N, CA, C and O of each residue as an XYZ file, in Angstrom:
832
protein
N      32.870    -39.528    -36.434
C      32.223    -40.000    -36.615
C      32.839    -41.498    -35.957
O      33.988    -41.576    -36.394
N      32.587    -42.551    -35.205
C      33.349    -43.311    -34.319
C      34.088    -44.311    -35.700
O      33.517    -44.219    -36.787
N      35.523    -45.366    -35.581
C      36.054    -45.535    -36.472
C      35.126    -47.115    -35.942
O      34.479    -47.401    -34.934
N      35.526    -47.949    -37.353
C      34.845    -49.209    -37.654
C      35.681    -50.142    -36.813
O      36.890    -50.160    -36.583
N      34.314    -51.196    -36.279
C      35.319    -51.790    -35.827
C      36.222    -52.781    -36.942
O      35.416    -53.105    -37.814
N      37.562    -53.374    -37.244
C      37.460    -54.083    -37.879
C      37.130    -55.639    -38.162
O      37.554    -56.396    -37.289
N      36.565    -56.133    -39.048
C      36.162    -58.055    -39.932
C      37.088    -58.599    -38.689
O      36.623    -58.925    -37.597
N      38.797    -58.649    -39.121
C      39.605    -59.652    -37.630
C      38.737    -59.209    -36.445
O      37.868    -60.022    -36.129
N      38.814    -57.903    -35.619
C      38.803    -58.284    -34.366
C      37.223    -58.377    -34.423
O      36.951    -59.372    -33.752
N      35.821    -57.708    -34.997
C      34.399    -58.973    -34.762
C      34.422    -60.380    -34.986
O      33.689    -61.055    -34.264
N      35.443    -61.229    -36.246
C      34.917    -62.601    -35.794
C      35.851    -63.228    -35.793
O      35.934    -63.942    -36.792
N      37.124    -63.364    -34.695
C      38.029    -63.789    -34.253
C      37.497    -64.125    -32.366
O      36.991    -63.372    -31.534
N      37.789    -65.152    -32.319
C      37.206    -65.326    -31.222
C      38.168    -66.682    -30.808
O      37.733    -67.288    -29.829
N      38.973    -67.044    -31.203
C      39.990    -67.946    -31.079
C      40.796    -67.195    -30.303
O      41.013    -66.077    -30.771
N      41.532    -67.543    -28.829
C      42.567    -66.937    -28.633
C      43.582    -66.553    -28.793
O      44.146    -65.487    -28.547
N      44.062    -68.147    -29.566
C      45.642    -68.341    -30.357
C      46.051    -67.127    -31.575
O      47.107    -66.640    -31.980
N      44.066    -66.887    -32.012
C      44.453    -65.892    -33.134
C      44.426    -64.534    -32.747
O      45.167    -63.626    -33.123
N      43.501    -64.503    -31.967
C      43.428    -62.950    -31.441
C      44.848    -62.160    -30.742
O      45.288    -61.010    -30.731
N      45.294    -63.590    -30.140
C      46.232    -63.055    -28.926
C      47.642    -62.970    -30.089
O      47.971    -61.785    -30.132
N      48.308    -63.588    -30.767
C      49.553    -63.189    -31.530
C      48.863    -63.027    -32.484
O      48.806    -63.973    -33.269
N      48.252    -62.065    -32.727
C      48.228    -61.609    -34.208
C      49.351    -60.571    -34.447
O      49.080    -60.111    -35.557
N      50.508    -59.939    -33.976
C      51.279    -59.231    -33.875
C      52.349    -59.141    -33.671
O      52.783    -59.332    -32.535
N      52.985    -58.881    -34.498
C      55.238    -58.917    -33.732
C      55.341    -57.940    -32.715
O      56.202    -57.825    -31.843
N      53.761    -56.857    -33.086
C      54.867    -55.407    -32.510
C      54.450    -55.618    -31.130
O      55.439    -55.712    -30.403
N      52.633    -55.797    -30.099
C      52.119    -55.982    -30.006
C      53.475    -56.773    -29.281
O      54.060    -56.002    -28.520
N      54.040    -58.011    -29.346
C      54.595    -59.022    -28.243
C      55.870    -57.905    -28.178
O      56.226    -57.661    -27.025
N      56.799    -57.009    -29.517
C      57.335    -56.177    -28.632
C      57.542    -55.117    -27.847
O      58.566    -54.573    -27.433
N      55.978    -54.837    -27.660
C      55.253    -53.899    -27.314
C      55.568    -54.833    -25.692
O      56.761    -55.054    -25.483
N      55.144    -55.052    -25.233
C      54.866    -56.198    -23.412
C      56.540    -56.432    -23.483
O      56.935    -55.923    -22.433
N      57.692    -56.944    -24.197
C      59.046    -57.048    -23.597
C      59.687    -55.566    -23.470
O      60.660    -55.133    -22.853
N      58.723    -54.977    -24.317
C      59.324    -52.662    -24.271
C      58.705    -52.913    -22.080
O      59.279    -52.425    -21.106
N      57.783    -53.566    -22.087
C      57.304    -53.353    -20.816
C      57.506    -53.434    -19.348
O      57.219    -52.881    -18.287
N      58.425    -54.831    -20.081
C      59.399    -54.997    -19.114
C      58.169    -56.260    -18.324
O      58.710    -57.016    -17.517
N      56.926    -56.428    -18.500
C      56.378    -57.260    -17.567
C      56.318    -58.906    -18.503
O      56.510    -59.350    -19.635
N      55.856    -59.424    -16.917
C      55.241    -60.654    -17.742
C      54.088    -60.640    -18.210
O      53.623    -59.502    -18.137
N      53.260    -61.509    -18.750
C      52.370    -61.101    -20.346
C      52.192    -63.190    -19.843
O      52.883    -64.186    -20.053
N      51.115    -62.957    -19.263
C      50.379    -65.175    -19.364
C      50.496    -66.130    -20.555
O      49.443    -65.823    -21.112
N      50.879    -66.799    -21.110
C      50.707    -67.374    -21.804
C      48.797    -67.662    -22.325
O      47.842    -67.989    -21.620
N      48.880    -67.344    -23.914
C      47.443    -66.873    -24.456
C      46.058    -67.925    -24.626
O      45.360    -68.179    -25.608
N      46.002    -68.464    -23.015
C      45.516    -69.610    -23.334
C      44.426    -68.700    -22.111
O      43.276    -69.130    -22.021
N      44.838    -67.429    -21.181
C      43.354    -66.606    -20.383
C      43.027    -65.743    -21.062
O      43.720    -65.202    -21.924
N      41.457    -65.387    -20.647
C      40.538    -65.090    -21.395
C      39.820    -63.880    -21.467
O      38.814    -64.322    -20.911
N      39.377    -62.095    -21.831
C      39.449    -61.245    -21.488
C      38.026    -61.141    -21.776
O      37.806    -62.039    -22.588
N      37.178    -60.651    -21.587
C      35.484    -60.137    -21.678
C      36.036    -59.133    -22.732
O      37.167    -58.709    -22.495
N      35.677    -58.874    -23.386
C      35.647    -57.260    -24.188
C      34.569    -56.563    -25.158
O      34.125    -56.659    -26.301
N      34.395    -55.618    -23.702
C      32.997    -54.725    -24.249
C      33.244    -53.861    -24.715
O      34.318    -53.344    -24.407
N      32.276    -53.136    -25.852
C      31.945    -51.785    -26.137
C      31.849    -50.734    -25.502
O      32.206    -50.927    -24.340
N      31.527    -49.661    -25.695
C      32.335    -48.389    -25.004
C      31.410    -48.452    -24.242
O      31.601    -47.914    -23.151
N      29.418    -49.426    -24.596
C      28.679    -48.277    -24.591
C      27.946    -50.048    -23.496
O      26.775    -50.212    -23.153
N      28.663    -50.644    -23.339
C      29.023    -52.143    -22.120
C      28.467    -53.202    -22.885
O      28.110    -54.117    -22.143
N      28.119    -53.577    -24.897
C      27.826    -53.995    -25.593
C      29.242    -54.963    -25.592
O      30.400    -54.704    -25.920
N      28.405    -56.549    -24.916
C      29.424    -57.481    -25.266
C      30.195    -57.559    -26.752
O      29.592    -58.060    -27.701
N      31.300    -57.137    -26.879
C      32.347    -57.462    -28.874
C      32.628    -59.093    -28.368
O      31.670    -59.809    -28.659
N      33.704    -59.786    -27.700
C      34.454    -60.652    -28.151
C      35.403    -60.690    -27.028
O      35.903    -59.797    -26.343
N      35.523    -62.105    -27.030
C      36.851    -62.687    -26.042
C      38.318    -62.350    -26.735
O      38.503    -62.424    -27.950
N      39.552    -61.886    -25.564
C      40.697    -61.958    -26.607
C      41.907    -62.274    -24.952
O      41.805    -62.109    -23.737
N      43.128    -62.880    -26.092
C      43.955    -62.883    -24.916
C      44.254    -62.223    -23.482
O      43.508    -61.248    -23.391
N      44.980    -62.341    -22.410
C      44.884    -61.972    -21.798
C      45.622    -60.784    -22.319
O      45.266    -59.609    -22.229
N      46.966    -61.374    -23.015
C      48.482    -60.582    -23.885
C      47.499    -58.902    -24.273
O      47.593    -57.842    -23.655
N      46.590    -59.227    -25.523
C      45.583    -58.594    -25.891
C      45.095    -57.458    -24.956
O      45.801    -56.450    -24.967
N      44.404    -57.454    -24.443
C      43.954    -57.501    -22.816
C      44.803    -56.080    -22.855
O      44.706    -54.963    -23.362
N      45.613    -56.757    -22.079
C      46.771    -56.118    -21.435
C      47.839    -54.707    -22.648
O      48.413    -53.664    -22.337
N      47.665    -55.375    -23.926
C      48.315    -53.972    -24.436
C      47.235    -52.595    -24.827
O      47.330    -51.368    -24.871
N      46.203    -53.619    -25.063
C      44.813    -52.077    -24.782
C      44.859    -51.497    -23.962
O      44.695    -50.286    -24.110
N      45.128    -52.088    -22.540
C      44.679    -51.063    -21.341
C      46.151    -49.918    -21.408
O      46.222    -48.707    -21.619
N      47.151    -50.921    -21.135
C      48.387    -50.375    -21.793
C      48.478    -48.788    -23.246
O      49.487    -48.243    -23.693
N      47.646    -48.634    -23.430
C      47.949    -48.498    -25.513
C      46.914    -47.055    -24.784
O      46.942    -45.871    -25.117
N      45.998    -47.794    -23.623
C      44.645    -46.063    -22.928
C      43.694    -46.055    -24.463
O      43.395    -45.037    -25.088
N      43.424    -47.129    -24.748
C      42.759    -48.157    -26.275
C      41.211    -48.131    -24.579
O      40.106    -47.613    -24.741
N      41.557    -48.657    -23.528
C      40.129    -49.543    -23.237
C      40.931    -49.578    -20.970
O      41.909    -49.604    -20.223
N      39.537    -49.551    -21.095
C      39.654    -49.772    -19.758
C      39.264    -50.893    -18.587
O      38.216    -51.528    -18.702
N      40.269    -51.134    -17.313
C      39.554    -52.342    -16.800
C      38.201    -52.339    -15.780
O      37.880    -51.542    -14.899
N      37.755    -53.177    -16.117
C      36.346    -53.267    -15.777
C      35.829    -54.166    -14.394
O      35.003    -53.770    -13.572
N      36.812    -55.964    -14.370
C      36.635    -56.458    -13.626
C      37.902    -57.122    -13.816
O      38.342    -57.643    -14.841
N      38.608    -56.989    -12.260
C      40.111    -57.488    -12.639
C      40.484    -58.720    -11.457
O      39.980    -58.742    -10.334
N      41.489    -59.733    -11.983
C      41.609    -60.768    -11.093
C      41.852    -60.225     -9.456
O      41.729    -59.018     -9.250
N      42.190    -61.118     -8.334
C      42.939    -60.998     -7.803
C      44.650    -60.763     -7.649
O      45.403    -59.940     -7.129
N      44.751    -62.008     -8.432
C      46.200    -61.719     -9.188
C      46.461    -60.781     -9.561
O      45.490    -60.179    -10.020
N      47.692    -60.092     -9.635
C      47.947    -58.986    -10.397
C      49.001    -58.940    -11.451
O      49.987    -59.487    -10.957
N      49.223    -58.617    -12.460
C      50.109    -58.976    -13.849
C      51.785    -58.497    -12.843
O      51.961    -57.369    -12.381
N      52.942    -59.806    -12.692
C      54.240    -59.495    -12.224
C      54.964    -58.659    -13.181
O      54.449    -58.833    -14.285
N      56.007    -57.764    -13.247
C      57.141    -57.451    -13.861
C      59.036    -57.690    -12.216
O      58.849    -58.102    -11.071
N      59.979    -57.410    -12.592
C      60.600    -57.357    -11.683
C      60.295    -56.523    -10.730
O      60.214    -56.647     -9.508
N      60.118    -55.555    -11.536
C      60.317    -53.668    -11.068
C      58.381    -53.335    -11.562
O      58.593    -52.683    -12.585
N      57.440    -53.372    -11.492
C      56.109    -52.463    -11.931
C      54.817    -54.139    -11.183
O      55.014    -55.276    -10.755
N      54.048    -53.563    -11.351
C      52.662    -54.749    -10.923
C      51.370    -53.591    -11.543
O      51.129    -52.427    -11.225
N      50.892    -54.275    -12.282
C      50.038    -54.634    -13.535
C      48.770    -55.006    -13.103
O      48.750    -56.148    -12.645
N      47.308    -54.201    -13.094
C      45.831    -55.056    -12.733
C      45.504    -56.285    -14.228
O      45.510    -56.202    -15.456
N      45.245    -57.368    -13.175
C      45.084    -58.672    -14.597
C      43.797    -58.718    -14.689
O      43.187    -59.314    -13.801
N      42.924    -57.980    -16.000
C      42.122    -57.711    -16.321
C      41.309    -58.777    -16.434
O      41.774    -59.911    -16.318
N      40.094    -58.577    -16.655
C      39.304    -59.684    -16.933
C      38.441    -59.474    -17.474
O      38.193    -60.393    -18.254
N      37.181    -58.041    -17.544
C      36.933    -57.216    -18.567
C      37.357    -56.373    -18.629
O      37.752    -55.756    -17.640
N      37.495    -55.850    -20.160
C      37.418    -54.913    -20.305
C      36.869    -53.718    -21.191
O      36.694    -54.541    -22.090
N      36.609    -53.007    -21.534
C      36.009    -51.729    -22.113
C      36.677    -51.016    -22.624
O      37.689    -50.501    -22.148
N      36.263    -50.875    -23.597
C      36.598    -50.303    -24.943
C      36.744    -48.708    -24.985
O      35.824    -48.195    -25.622
N      37.898    -47.575    -24.339
C      37.454    -45.984    -24.405
C      36.846    -44.940    -26.029
O      36.929    -43.712    -26.051
N      36.252    -45.811    -27.277
C      35.708    -44.789    -27.574
C      34.699    -46.152    -28.193
O      35.164    -47.220    -28.592
N      33.724    -45.913    -28.162
C      32.741    -46.587    -28.804
C      32.785    -46.981    -30.548
O      32.577    -46.098    -31.381
N      33.093    -48.464    -30.957
C      33.382    -48.639    -32.066
C      32.356    -49.335    -32.808
O      32.109    -50.519    -32.578
N      31.444    -48.333    -34.115
C      30.405    -49.466    -34.822
C      30.530    -50.994    -35.796
O      31.134    -51.085    -36.865
N      29.963    -51.843    -35.260
C      30.566    -52.883    -35.748
C      29.115    -52.691    -36.784
O      28.005    -52.179    -36.640
N      29.894    -53.468    -37.955
C      29.616    -53.358    -39.142
C      28.043    -54.365    -39.028
O      28.023    -55.420    -38.394
N      26.893    -53.847    -39.706
C      25.404    -55.114    -39.980
C      25.766    -55.687    -41.060
O      25.086    -56.604    -41.521
N      27.190    -55.147    -41.818
C      26.664    -56.711    -43.425
C      28.005    -57.732    -43.231
O      28.347    -58.750    -43.833
N      28.593    -56.990    -42.119
C      29.313    -58.313    -42.436
C      28.996    -60.047    -41.379
O      28.608    -60.347    -40.250
N      29.382    -60.639    -42.424
C      27.972    -61.783    -41.990
C      29.893    -63.724    -41.111
O      30.945    -64.261    -41.457
N      29.253    -63.706    -40.415
C      30.475    -64.732    -39.753
C      30.730    -66.006    -39.999
O      30.010    -66.740    -39.321
N      31.696    -66.742    -40.915
C      31.374    -67.799    -41.758
C      30.813    -68.925    -40.669
O      30.756    -68.878    -39.440
N      30.502    -69.740    -41.419
C      28.671    -70.653    -41.384
C      29.945    -71.719    -40.841
O      30.956    -71.781    -41.541
N      29.843    -72.696    -39.351
C      30.250    -73.324    -39.228
C      29.170    -74.717    -38.232
O      28.046    -74.341    -37.901
N      29.404    -75.554    -38.009
C      29.171    -76.450    -37.639
C      28.339    -76.201    -35.855
O      27.327    -75.721    -35.345
N      29.004    -76.574    -35.663
C      29.184    -76.073    -34.002
C      28.639    -75.043    -33.796
O      27.688    -75.198    -33.030
N      28.873    -73.419    -34.313
C      27.799    -73.011    -33.921
C      26.318    -72.332    -34.207
O      25.720    -71.391    -33.686
N      26.028    -73.182    -35.200
C      24.515    -73.746    -35.865
C      23.873    -74.358    -35.300
O      22.747    -73.942    -35.028
N      24.415    -75.938    -34.765
C      23.776    -76.529    -33.985
C      23.940    -75.673    -32.798
O      22.895    -75.742    -32.151
N      24.704    -74.978    -32.287
C      23.998    -73.987    -30.945
C      23.434    -73.186    -30.209
O      23.062    -72.947    -29.060
N      23.511    -72.668    -31.746
C      22.396    -71.467    -32.064
C      21.173    -72.277    -32.013
O      20.306    -71.640    -31.416
N      20.549    -74.003    -32.595
C      19.563    -74.534    -32.557
C      19.113    -75.381    -31.503
O      17.985    -75.873    -31.466
N      20.286    -75.601    -30.372
C      19.736    -76.156    -29.829
C      20.638    -77.159    -29.582
O      21.213    -77.223    -28.495
N      20.891    -78.198    -30.740
C      21.426    -79.181    -30.878
C      20.415    -80.117    -31.062
O      20.561    -81.336    -31.151
N      19.221    -79.382    -31.121
C      18.455    -79.923    -31.594
C      17.596    -80.692    -33.194
O      16.848    -79.724    -33.332
N      17.271    -81.446    -34.156
C      16.589    -80.954    -35.243
C      15.455    -79.592    -35.292
O      15.003    -79.453    -34.156
N      15.046    -78.874    -35.962
C      14.554    -77.995    -36.042
C      13.401    -78.276    -36.758
O      12.541    -77.432    -37.004
N      13.366    -79.238    -37.040
C      11.843    -79.815    -37.638
C      10.904    -81.330    -37.159
O       9.733    -81.637    -37.380
N      11.854    -81.951    -36.530
C      10.847    -83.002    -35.442
C      11.674    -82.591    -33.638
O      11.213    -83.112    -32.623
N      12.680    -81.781    -33.599
C      12.861    -81.983    -32.238
C      13.989    -82.819    -31.429
O      14.437    -82.705    -30.288
N      14.257    -83.697    -32.486
C      14.761    -84.705    -31.989
C      16.496    -84.171    -31.855
O      17.251    -83.331    -32.345
N      16.506    -85.571    -30.589
C      17.986    -84.497    -29.872
C      19.577    -86.501    -30.533
O      20.761    -86.819    -30.635
N      18.269    -86.963    -30.690
C      18.937    -88.445    -30.818
C      19.661    -88.580    -31.776
O      20.798    -88.842    -31.386
N      19.543    -88.511    -33.490
C      19.750    -89.169    -34.781
C      20.886    -87.677    -35.011
O      21.022    -86.544    -34.549
N      21.586    -88.676    -36.140
C      22.713    -87.781    -36.244
C      22.650    -86.885    -36.188
O      21.692    -86.832    -35.418
N      23.069    -85.201    -36.515
C      22.619    -83.673    -36.870
C      23.538    -83.743    -38.220
O      24.633    -84.284    -38.377
N      22.671    -82.967    -39.201
C      23.250    -82.089    -40.328
C      22.614    -81.139    -40.331
O      21.621    -80.715    -39.740
N      23.642    -80.645    -41.467
C      23.059    -79.089    -42.006
C      22.510    -79.310    -42.618
O      22.689    -80.328    -43.287
N      21.354    -78.406    -42.813
C      20.350    -78.411    -44.110
C      19.825    -76.985    -44.172
O      19.373    -76.323    -43.238
N      20.022    -76.506    -45.921
C      19.319    -75.467    -46.371
C      17.246    -75.539    -46.201
O      16.466    -76.432    -46.530
N      17.089    -74.676    -45.793
C      15.832    -73.998    -46.521
C      15.424    -74.278    -47.125
O      14.651    -75.234    -47.176
N      15.821    -73.413    -48.058
C      15.615    -72.880    -49.887
C      17.491    -73.931    -50.139
O      18.623    -73.605    -49.781
N      17.101    -74.896    -50.714
C      17.410    -76.044    -50.920
C      18.667    -74.800    -52.101
O      18.049    -73.926    -52.708
N      20.007    -74.823    -52.283
C      21.039    -74.449    -53.317
C      20.650    -74.308    -54.217
O      20.674    -73.245    -54.839
N      19.799    -76.124    -54.847
C      19.361    -76.630    -56.366
C      18.241    -75.238    -56.840
O      18.088    -74.584    -57.871
N      17.715    -75.237    -55.702
C      16.343    -74.069    -55.878
C      16.707    -72.316    -55.340
O      15.815    -71.511    -55.072
N      18.236    -71.999    -55.270
C      18.832    -70.652    -55.432
C      18.761    -70.149    -53.805
O      18.853    -68.970    -53.462
N      18.625    -71.000    -53.120
C      18.827    -71.022    -51.575
C      20.500    -70.137    -51.511
O      21.107    -69.898    -52.555
N      21.012    -69.768    -50.228
C      22.225    -69.156    -49.836
C      22.940    -69.521    -48.783
O      22.224    -69.661    -47.791
N      24.268    -69.772    -48.563
C      24.606    -70.577    -47.155
C      24.879    -69.375    -46.595
O      26.027    -68.939    -46.509
N      23.269    -68.416    -45.944
C      23.792    -67.613    -44.638
C      22.681    -68.134    -43.832
O      21.797    -68.928    -44.153
N      22.881    -67.586    -42.823
C      22.728    -68.226    -40.986
C      21.382    -68.229    -40.957
O      20.863    -69.160    -40.341
N      19.928    -66.564    -42.011
C      18.781    -67.210    -42.206
C      18.914    -68.115    -42.502
O      18.757    -68.781    -41.478
N      19.270    -69.186    -43.808
C      18.334    -70.400    -44.676
C      19.099    -71.041    -44.371
O      19.500    -71.591    -45.397
N      19.923    -71.561    -43.112
C      20.687    -73.068    -42.565
C      19.938    -73.292    -41.227
O      19.430    -72.357    -40.608
N      19.911    -74.097    -40.968
C      19.632    -74.689    -40.108
C      20.078    -76.439    -39.628
O      20.572    -77.441    -40.147
N      19.533    -75.990    -38.323
C      20.130    -78.043    -37.901
C      18.649    -78.528    -38.473
O      17.543    -78.042    -38.713
N      19.312    -79.749    -38.534
C      18.272    -81.269    -39.042
C      19.036    -82.695    -39.127
O      20.128    -83.078    -39.547
N      17.952    -83.260    -38.539
C      18.562    -84.858    -38.325
C      18.358    -85.190    -39.613
O      17.692    -84.777    -40.562
N      19.449    -86.423    -39.273
C      19.396    -87.048    -41.379
C      18.415    -88.035    -41.546
O      18.293    -88.624    -42.620
N      17.593    -88.301    -40.420
C      15.883    -88.470    -41.317
C      15.202    -87.696    -42.269
O      14.832    -87.909    -43.423
N      15.115    -86.566    -41.354
C      14.409    -85.164    -41.941
C      14.878    -84.469    -43.277
O      14.243    -84.145    -44.280
N      16.836    -84.296    -42.786
C      17.324    -83.776    -43.444
C      17.131    -85.000    -45.511
O      17.100    -84.730    -46.712
N      17.087    -85.874    -44.887
C      16.812    -87.201    -46.232
C      15.240    -86.343    -46.390
O      15.260    -85.465    -47.252
N      13.831    -86.534    -45.598
C      12.218    -86.683    -46.246
C      12.417    -85.466    -47.152
O      11.844    -85.473    -48.242
N      13.114    -84.505    -46.831
C      12.138    -82.532    -47.236
C      13.570    -82.772    -48.875
O      13.191    -82.335    -49.961
N      14.525    -83.213    -48.829
C      15.402    -83.665    -49.671
C      15.918    -81.874    -50.668
O      16.807    -81.055    -50.438
N      15.056    -81.928    -51.528
C      15.451    -80.205    -52.471
C      14.474    -80.397    -53.147
O      14.384    -80.837    -54.294
N      13.212    -79.848    -51.971
C      12.001    -79.430    -51.736
C      12.113    -78.447    -50.971
O      13.111    -78.283    -50.269
N      10.870    -77.453    -50.993
C      10.339    -76.267    -50.108
C      10.007    -76.855    -49.633
O       9.710    -77.999    -49.980
N       9.818    -76.048    -47.924
C       8.835    -76.236    -47.069
C       7.629    -76.305    -47.494
O       7.171    -77.398    -47.160
N       6.819    -75.643    -48.108
C       5.708    -75.803    -49.219
C       5.208    -76.441    -49.684
O       3.979    -76.396    -49.618
N       5.935    -77.537    -50.522
C       6.000    -78.062    -51.148
C       6.142    -79.116    -49.788
O       4.934    -79.318    -49.662
N       6.632    -79.755    -48.920
C       6.082    -80.642    -47.753
C       5.222    -80.502    -46.581
O       4.375    -79.623    -46.739
N       5.189    -80.955    -45.725
C       4.273    -80.868    -44.282
C       4.910    -80.757    -43.149
O       4.596    -81.132    -42.019
N       6.218    -79.979    -43.707
C       7.103    -79.775    -42.985
C       7.366    -78.783    -42.240
O       8.212    -78.182    -42.902
N       7.109    -77.871    -40.745
C       7.184    -77.206    -40.629
C       8.750    -76.593    -39.765
O       9.670    -77.327    -39.405
N       8.668    -74.605    -39.537
C      10.124    -75.136    -38.654
C       9.607    -74.735    -37.171
O       8.637    -74.036    -36.877
N      10.263    -75.191    -36.576
C      10.387    -75.440    -34.469
C      10.967    -73.484    -34.360
O      10.582    -72.759    -33.443
N      11.579    -73.167    -35.098
C      12.013    -71.619    -34.815
C      12.273    -71.382    -35.913
O      12.294    -72.398    -36.607
N      12.550    -70.239    -36.565
C      12.781    -69.677    -37.375
C      14.303    -69.675    -37.559
O      14.288    -70.695    -36.870
N      15.436    -69.521    -37.799
C      16.771    -68.880    -38.388
C      17.252    -68.038    -38.554
O      17.080    -67.287    -39.513
N      17.930    -67.920    -37.754
C      18.828    -66.360    -37.196
C      20.658    -66.288    -37.221
O      21.549    -67.122    -37.061
N      20.614    -64.953    -37.486
C      22.043    -64.814    -37.026
C      22.358    -65.735    -35.877
O      21.335    -66.064    -35.275
N      23.575    -66.298    -35.348
C      23.541    -66.209    -34.441
C      24.028    -64.447    -33.752
O      24.070    -63.373    -34.352
N      24.409    -64.857    -31.934
C      24.043    -63.036    -31.049
C      25.384    -63.602    -31.235
O      25.761    -64.740    -31.513
N      26.259    -62.042    -30.913
C      27.748    -61.861    -30.014
C      27.770    -62.951    -28.596
O      28.864    -63.429    -28.296
N      26.703    -63.270    -27.861
C      26.807    -64.007    -27.032
C      27.298    -65.122    -26.841
O      27.929    -65.617    -25.906
N      26.737    -65.714    -28.434
C      26.176    -67.329    -28.208
C      27.734    -67.474    -28.893
O      27.964    -68.681    -28.820
N      28.774    -66.884    -29.451
C      29.733    -67.135    -29.927
C      30.898    -66.751    -28.679
O      31.955    -67.381    -28.702
N      30.638    -65.520    -27.401
C      31.707    -65.785    -26.672
C      30.965    -66.619    -25.020
O      30.791    -66.433    -23.816
N      30.847    -67.179    -25.666
C      29.768    -68.730    -25.206
C      30.658    -69.813    -24.900
O      30.971    -70.255    -23.795
N      31.199    -70.357    -26.629
C      31.621    -70.545    -27.575
C      32.898    -70.886    -27.606
O      33.426    -71.907    -28.048
N      33.527    -69.594    -26.908
C      34.710    -69.308    -27.291
C      35.904    -69.597    -26.131
O      37.131    -69.497    -26.143
N      34.618    -70.128    -24.828
C      35.197    -70.645    -23.711
C      34.129    -71.237    -22.816
O      32.948    -70.988    -22.576
N      35.093    -72.186    -22.391
C      34.633    -73.384    -21.543
C      33.735    -73.266    -20.665
O      32.524    -73.480    -20.731
N      34.432    -72.887    -19.769
C      33.154    -71.928    -18.590
C      32.762    -70.241    -18.578
O      33.747    -69.520    -18.416
N      31.616    -69.629    -18.710
C      31.655    -68.131    -18.557
C      31.663    -68.767    -17.447
O      31.161    -69.772    -16.945
N      33.100    -67.039    -16.916
C      33.056    -67.262    -15.955
C      32.200    -66.050    -14.691
O      32.607    -64.895    -14.818
N      31.131    -66.255    -13.582
C      30.375    -65.438    -13.115
C      30.608    -64.000    -13.362
O      29.660    -63.405    -13.875
N      31.856    -63.205    -13.060
C      32.349    -62.160    -13.192
C      31.432    -61.350    -14.671
O      30.718    -60.357    -14.806
N      31.891    -62.297    -15.458
C      31.181    -61.975    -17.211
C      29.550    -61.845    -17.369
O      28.915    -61.257    -18.244
N      29.061    -62.624    -16.180
C      27.268    -62.439    -16.510
C      26.658    -61.681    -16.737
O      25.973    -61.708    -17.759
N      26.633    -60.256    -15.531
C      26.512    -59.494    -15.242
C      26.375    -58.342    -17.038
O      25.752    -57.281    -17.022
N      26.951    -58.778    -18.123
C      27.695    -57.677    -19.276
C      26.487    -58.506    -20.107
O      25.558    -57.853    -20.580
N      26.551    -60.525    -20.328
C      25.597    -61.404    -21.148
C      24.463    -61.674    -21.288
O      23.813    -62.717    -21.372
N      24.144    -60.020    -21.320
C      22.719    -60.920    -21.036
C      21.779    -61.102    -22.095
O      21.597    -60.258    -22.972
N      20.895    -62.712    -21.988
C      20.356    -63.558    -23.006
C      20.958    -64.649    -23.002
O      20.642    -65.621    -23.689
N      22.096    -64.575    -22.045
C      23.519    -66.251    -21.976
C      23.537    -67.002    -21.943
O      24.319    -67.888    -22.286
N      21.408    -66.851    -20.881
C      20.537    -68.974    -20.907
C      20.451    -69.287    -22.408
O      21.046    -70.184    -23.006
N      19.294    -68.055    -23.079
C      19.227    -68.820    -24.654
C      20.495    -68.759    -25.284
O      20.648    -69.941    -25.593
N      21.345    -68.252    -25.615
C      22.323    -67.998    -26.666
C      22.564    -69.731    -26.590
O      23.384    -70.274    -27.330
């Protein structure tokens, strides 16, 4: 049975959180005697099936490769160097063993991810000009929950107009059905610019 991917591995897209989460890894890096770049350089992590999973720091990627848990698929031209050794500088890595991503894991809802998922537009009127807010399709006062399938981007006027009513009690409709964000969207938001070498491994990037 394939090992289950931990919640921390799935949800962690910030470099500082994923890069320096273990004193042991930093100790292992020193044991290797190699230079590890600061945790600002990001590496794309693919499952064994080449499915995009996440991004991690250069340090974390180097440790995974050194331990034999991942292989380098794409690398930078400039290697990692120490006083006595040279190591490939990974840009895209692939896990050697397939990890099962639990379908029940729910990523925390953030306004930035929500607005990006909905194209930075109100899902009711399509406007981009008004102040955007978060709206529950089924209001919490009516039993609605804070899950990706029930939260949408709304402009302030539409949010006020809908109030605590259900959609069928209004003349309003959803332009797109709410859905959980794809891993590609989280990867896109985790980096200022998606490198060209990543794009072939990120299907649906333009739509994310």
